[in-house]
N, C-alpha and C positions, 0 to 999 in steps of 0.2 A: 819677714824681716824687712823687705823693701817698703812695705806699708808703714813701718816705723821710722823711715829715714835712713836705713842702711843701704850702702851701695853693695851690689854683688860683684865678687871678683871676676875678672875677665878670663884668666887662665884656670882658676879654681873656683867652680860654681858653689862650692860649699863654704866659701869664705866670705864674710860680710864685714863691711867696715863703715863706721860712722865717725865723722869729725865734727868737732864743736870748737870753733876758734883754734887754739893751739893743741887741744886735746883730741885724743883718738881712742877708739875702742875696737879692736879687731875681734871677731867672733868666728870660730871654726866649729862647723857642725859635721859630725861623722855618725851616721846611723842614728843611735840614741844617745850619743855623748856630745856635749857641748863644751869647749874650752873658751874662755874669754878673759880678757884682762884690759886695764886702761891706765892712762896717765892720769885720770881723774876718778877718784873713788866713787863720786856720785854718779857718774856714768854707769859704773858696775852695778850700783845699787838700783839704779832705774831699770837697767837691763833685767836684773833678777826679778824685780817686780812685775815687769811685763810678761816675762816667761812664765812665772808662777800664776799669773791671772789667766794665761792662755792654755797652759799644760800642767799636768800633775807631774811635779818634779821635785827633787830634793838637791840641796847644795851640799857638796862633798868638802868644802873648805879648800885647803891648799893642795894643789896639783901634786901628785906623787907618781902617777902612772898615766900614760896616754898612748894609745895605739902601739902598745908594746914596748914603749920607751919608759925607762925609770927617769923621773924628773927630780932634781935636787935643786932647791932654791936657796941660795945664800946671799949675803950681803954684797959679795963681789961678782954676782952673776947667777945665771941659771944654767945648769949642766944637765946634758942629756946622756943616758947610757943605754 
């Protein structure tokens, strides 16, 4: 990740962040799961291309569950249960 311009988190070594002008893409890696999102859709698409070129992976689309949390994405916010 660092070779692709991502900064590694200081307190969480599995968190990577890349900034491009006003946009940001945080990437959280946990064992064989990755969750990412961005203020810029192009950054997400680029990240997906990089990961697919390096690893055998599949995209799961919208996040529903992560680390035991149920995730609900609505227009007025993201809710964890």
